[in-house]
Structure formats: C-alpha cells, structure tokens
N, C-alpha and C positions, 0 to 999 in steps of 0.2 A: 890612380884610382880609389873609390872609397873603402874604407876598412870597417869591416862588420863589428857587432859584439858578440862576445862568447858566452855571456849569462844574462838571464832576463833579470829585470829590474823589480822588486818588491814594490808591489801598490801599497800604500796607505790609504785604508779607507776612509778614514777621515778626510782626505782632499776631497773626495766626491761631494760632500757636504759643503766645502768651502768654494768651489769653483764658481759658480754662477753669481755669487754675492762677491767674490773677489773682483772678476772680471768687470762688472757693472761698477762697483766702488772705484777701481783702480784707474779705469780707461775714462771715467767720467771726468776725472782730473786732468787726466791728459788731454783728453778732446777739448777742453776747455783752455787749456794754457796754448795749445797749438792753435786755436781759433783765432786768439788776439795777436800770437806771434807772426803766422802766416799773413793775417789779413794786412800787416803792414806791407807785404809786397804787391798786395793788389791794389793799394792805393799810394804807390811811389808816387807818383806824379804829382797827386794832389797834395800828397804830404810834403814834397820838395816845394812845391808853390808856397805851403804856408810856412815854413821855417827857412828854406834858403832861396828866396826870390831872386831869380837873375833875367836878364834879357837873353841869354842864352840857354834855351830849352834842355840841349845836352847836359850841360855843365849844372843845373838844377837837379834833372834826375839823375845825375852821378853822383852827388852831393848826397841826395836823398837814399839812394841805395849803398851808399858809403857808411850812412847813419844805421840802415838795416844791418848791415855788415859789422858794424860795431857792436852790437848785442853778441856775435861770436866769439868776440876776445874772451870776454868772461866766461863764458861757457866752460872751459876746461879747467877753470878755478872752481867753478861752482859744482863740476860734476865730482871733482876730488874732494871737497869738502862734505857737500852733501851726500855723496856716495859712501865716503868713509863712516859718516855719522849713520847711515843706513846698514852699515856692515857692524857697526859696533852698539847702538841702542835699538834699532828697528826699522823697517821698511816703512811703517805707517806713520811714525814720525816726521822720517824723513820726507814724504811725500806730502805731508800737511803743510812742512816748514816751507817747501819749495812752491807748492800753490799758493799759500798766502803772501809771500814776496813777489809772484808774479801777479796777481791780481792787483798789489798796490801800484807796481808800475805801471799797469794798464790803464789805471784810472787816472795816476798823473800824466801819462802820454796823452790821453783825450783831451784832457781839460787845460793842457798849456796852451797860452795865447800866441798868436803869431808874430811873425818876427815885425811886421808893421804895428804890431802893440807894444811888445818890450823890448825891441832890439835883438841883440846879440843873445840876450838870457834865452831866447826861445829855442836856437840852436842847442846851445848849451845844457838846457833842461832835458830836451829831447833825447841827447846823446846820452844823458846820465840814466834817464827811464829805460832806454835800451840795454844798456850795460846790467843794470837789474836785473831786466828781464832774461838777458843772457846768462847771468848766474843762476837764476832760480831753474831755467829750463836745463841748464846742464847736470843739474842734479835732478832732473825729473825720471829722465829714460832709462837710467841703470836702477835705481830701485824698483820702479815701475814694473821692468821686464822681470828683475829677478822676482819680485813679487809674483806675478803671474805664473811664472814658471812652477814657484814653490808651493803655489797654492793647488795646482791642479793634479790630477792623477797622471803617472808619467806617461799613459797611452792617450792622453789627451791633453799634453803640452801644446802640440803643434797648434790646436784650435785655440787654446788660453792665449799663448804668447802672440798670436795672428791677431789678437784684438789691439795689441800695441801701434802696428802699422796702420791697422784699419782705422783705430781712433784717429791717428793724424790725418788719414784721408777723409773722415767724417768731419773733422775741423775744418780741412781746407774745402769742402765742399759747402760746409755752412759759411764759410767766411765768402765764396764765390757766391752763394747764394744772395746773400746780403748784400753784395756790391752790385749784383744784377738787379735787385729789387729797389735799390737806391737810385740805380743810374736810370731806371725805368720811371722814378717816380719825380726823382729831383732835377733841376736843371743843371748846366754844368757849373754856372755860378755857386748854387747852392751846394751842388756834391763837392766842389774844392773848398767853400767857406765851413762848412759843419757836417756835410754828409759823411766823410771817412771818419768824423769824431763818432757819429752815431754808431758806425759799425763797432768799434772797440767798447762803447758803453754798453753795448747788448751783451757782448759776451760778459763786461763785470756784471752785468745783473745776476748771472749765475752762479756767482763766488760763493755766497753764503751755503747753498745746496751742495756743491762740491765740497766743502769744508766739512759740513755735516756729512757727507757720504764719507770722506776718508776718515773722519773722526772714529766712525763707527766699525771700521775694519779689522778684522782678527788680525793678530800678528803672525808671520810665516818665519821669521829668522830664526827662532830655535826650535821649529818642528823637525823631527826625525826625517833624515832624508838620506838614502845609500849613495855612496861616491859613484859617480858614472866608471864603466867600465873603462880600463886603459888610462884613467886620468891620472896627470902627474900629482903627486904628493910631496909636501914638504912641511917642516914645524912652524917656520916663522914666515910672517908675510912676503918679506923681502924673497924668501926661498919659493915662494907659491908665485911670485911675479916670474921670477927666473924660470920657474920649472914650466910656467903656462905662457911664456914667451912668444913660442910659435902660433900657438892658436889667437894670440892678441895681436900679433902682427899682421896675420891674414884679416882678422875682423878689421883693423884699421883699415886694409887697402878694399876690403868689400863696401864697408861703411863710408870711405870716401866717394867709391862709385855710386852707391845709391843716394849719397847726399847731393851729388851733380845733378842725377836724374830728378829728383824730388824737387830740387830748387831753381832748376832750369824750366820744370813742367811748372812750377807756380810763377814763374816770370812769364809764362804764355801770354797772359792777360795784357801785361805790358806791350810784350812782344807784337802780339797781334795788333793791338791799338797803335803803336809807334811804327813799326816796321812795315806791316802788312798793311796799314792803314783800312783794317776793318771798323765797323761800327762797334761802340762801348759795349751794346748789348751781346753782340756776337763773341768779342772778345771776353766778356765775363761767362757767358756760356760755354765757351770752349774749356775753361777751367772747371766750370760744374761739372760736365759731362766727364771729363778726364778723371778728376776726383772722385767721382761717382762709381765710375767704374773701378777704380781702385780700391773702393772699400769691398766690393764684391771679390776682387781678385786678390785682395789681402787674405780674406777668411778664406778663399779656396785653397792660396798656397799652404796654410795651417793645417787643413783638412786633409789634402794630399800628402802633406808631411808626416801626418800621424799614419797614415798608410802605406805609403810607398818608401819612407826614408824620408831624411833630410837631405843627403848629398844629390839623388837625382831631381829633386824638385827644385833645388837652386841651380844646378848646371844646365838642364835642357832649355827651361825657359829664357833663361839669361842668354843664352846663345841664339834663341829664335828671335830676342828682342835686338840682338846685336845686327842681325841680318835685316833685320824690318826698318831699322831707324830712318837709313837714308834715303830709302824710296819713298818713305811717308813724307820726310820734309821736302823731297823733291815734288811731290804732287801739291803741297800745301803751297809751297813758293809759287809754282807755275799758275796754280788756279785761284789762289786765294779765296776758294769757295768755302761755304759752311760746312759742305760734305767733307771735304778734307780736313777742315779744322776739327770738326766735331767727330767723324769717322776716324780718321786717320789717328789722331791723338789719342781717340779712347781705345782704339785696339792696342796702340803702342801701351798705354798703361796698363790695360789688363795684363798682356804678357810681361810687361817689365816688373809690375809689382810683385807677382807671384813667387819668386826666389826668394825675396827677402823675408818672407813670413818664415820659411823654412831656415834662413841663416839666421833669423834672430833666437829662434829654440835652439838652434845646434849651437851658437856661439854660448848662450846662456849656460845650457846643458854642460860645454865644456869647461866652464870657470868653477872653481870650488866656492863654496859658499862664504868662506870666510873673507874673501875679497872680490867676490860676484858684484855687489852694487859699485863699490868705488873702481873696480876695473872694466867694470862694461860701460859705466858711465863716462869715465875717463876717456877709452878709445872712443865711444861715440863722439864726446864732446870735441875731443881733438880732430877728428875727421869731418865733422859738421863744421867746426870752426876754420878749418883751413881749406876745406875744398867747397861746402855749403856756404858759408859766409862768402866766399868770392865768385861762386858760379854767376850769379847775377851781373855781377858789376865785369867779369870777363866775358861775357856773352856780349853785353852791351858795348863793351871796347872792340871787340871782335869785330862787330857789325861796323861801329864808326870807322874802325881802322881799314876795312877791306870794302864794306858797301855791299857785303854778299849776305844776303838774307838766310843762307843757309850756315852760318856760325852757330846757331845753337847745335846742329847736327854732328859739327865737327868736333865739339869739345864733348858732347854725350856718346859718341862712338867710342873717344879714346877712354872715358870714365869705364863705360861698358868692356871693354877688352878687358882692361885691369881688372875690375869685378870677377869677369869669367875666369882668368887663370886663377885667382886666390880661390874661389870656389871650387875648384877643381881640385884644390890640395887640401880643401878641409875633409876632416874625419868623419865619418856618418857616425850620430850619437844615438839613435833612436833606439830605444828598448825592442829588443826582437820580438816580445809580445806584443806589441805596437804594430810591426809591420809583418807578422807572420800571416 
C-alpha cells in the first residue's frame, strides 16, 4: 500500500513565476525532438525501401525497423553523459546540447541519398544518424523532467511534469498528421521517393526557434529545494545511487512497461497498413487519434496526481488498461473497421496514458537533485533501449512467426502486468498540502 508523507513541503514563491515559461521552453524542445524521432516509425516501410531495397518486403521492413532500433543503443550512453552534465553544470545547457545534436542528425537523415544512388554508404549513413539521434534523445528526458519538476511549485508539479509525456504525444500526433497529409496529397511513388524526407525536414525547420527558447530559460539546478519526506540520503554520488536503488529498479520496470505501450502504439500505423490491410489514410488516422487523445490524458493524469496523489493515479488506470487491452484488440482484428481502430485504440490510449504522468512526477520527486538528471535519464534510456527499441521488432516477428494479428496485444498485456506490480510498490511522494 502507498505510504503517506508526514510533513508539508514548503512552497517557494519564486517557482510560481517560472512555471509557465519553463514548461513552454522545455517542452517545445522535447516535442520537436520526439516528432523527428517518432516520425521514423511512421515511415518505416518507405525508409526501408530507400535504404534497404529487397525483393522480400518483410526483410526490407525488418532492416528498417532494426535501423530504428539502432538509435536506442546509444541512448544509455547519451543519458549518462548528458544527464551527468545537467547535474554538474545545469539543466539548460544540457537541454541545448541534446537539442542541437538531435537537429543535426535529423537533417543528415533527411538528406541521405538512396541505396540506388550511393550503394552501401546509404544504410551506413542512416544508421550513423540514428545512433547520433539516440545519443541526443537519451540525454533529453532526464534533464527536461528534472527541470519541469524543479521549476514548479510543489502543489503544481503533477501538471508541470505531465507536459513531458504530453509533449511526446503532441510530437507523435504532429508526425502522424504530417504522414496523413503527405499520404493524401502525394502518390505512393512520390511518398516513397521524397515524401518521408519532407516530414523530417519540416521538424528541422523549427530548430532555430527551439534553440532560442532553451537558451533563454532560467536555470533551476541551484535553486533552493526541500528534500522529500523519507527520502534516502548519502554524502557521495555512489552512496546516493545505492540508497535510491529501490525506486530506480521500480522506475526501470515501469518505464519498460510504458516503452512497450508507447512504441507498439506508434507501430499501429505500420500494423494497420501491413497486417490489417486497411488504407494508408486510415492507418495514419488511427495514430493521430490515439496520440491526440493521449495529450489530453497525460495532462489529466498530472492534474489528478496533484489532487488525489501519485499512487492511486498510477495504479487504478493501469489496472483498467490491463483489463481493456485484449477485448479491444479482439474487436479490431475481428472487424478491421474504422470504429474499432479509431475508437478502440483511442479509449485504450486515454486510459493507459494517465498513470504515467503520475509516475513521472513521483519518480522525479523520489530522486535527490544531485543525481536526478543522470539517474532519471539513465533509467529511462535503459528501459527505452531494452524494451522500446525492440518492441516493434518483437511485434513484427511475433506476427510473422505465428500469423496471429493479436500479437501486439500479447506483448502489451505482459508489459502492463509488470508495470502494474511495480506501480503498486511505489511510495506516495505528493506533498500533503497538494492532496489535502
């Protein structure tokens, strides 16, 4: 059962003046980076044909997805390096660095000639760009989430940190909308030849504005902050890591669960098009709806976490999502209808997104500031690399091996169950003033 706090947390009045600007500046960079990173999964088929031509469509798709997964290999390295930099120098310079590196990799990926034009150099360059993107994004989430939590008043941390998952959903929605527009206006040949490149370059156009916004953010690393009640303490970094091992392990399990949910959901465009044989427009619309609903759900989860506490907002929606997943996929597979794809996945996205807003703030509050950026980024990156980076490959392989269209549901159910158990073991971190 959840453990309550015994003393209220003192509110820093200066935090209220920072919250709005901090949220906007921090999340616009996060949103732009996730737009370009996630867009790859939406155009996996077209990218596969460009860099990995093959007479076997499955082989081409698997090589494309493997290149997508390559970006996850460097995530833990980027998380450790950039996260440590954020703990030592500041959140703002760390966020600027990760954003600039990601932008460079995006431009490179969008401009690489095809395999037909430059041969094996094409896939080599594509994989290199993905590795750079992974390094940058590995160091993005930890410092950004730490910044949002530190910039907010204690009783508003849930909503502030909720903009972290909400910005990811905004990015995914924008990417899906771009895919929908391009698929509706371009022929299949044009989409495969240059349409997917347009999607990446649109994201790159916003880079100067994002860099300017982050360069003007006030720093939060050295601001006064009261230690959370019952938080483990230690003098050295190594001691802090050992003292907080329990919450870090639980965080790893929960983030692994969320990674599977997120990346299987992003794979639904390819799944709907390849496995269910629906139209490209409906496939992209499915992702637009599920991610659009996720924006609202993420913010709702943060709002609820500020009022009801972190623990119940994590546990009960996660349980509901676990119970809903298999029936919804049965409906989708049985009917192949727009109602099932749009409505079913939309409802599932709504419920399944809520608990992770509460988790993000609980996890960040549980970590001491001295290791918050590095530990948060590294745990997140390891979970995403191990489970998010492989999720689409596993689902594609499961379907290919079994021929069963319910393969995504099987993997999601397992991940949801693991996440639920770990959430139940998390401690309550909300200030009493915020939930009284």
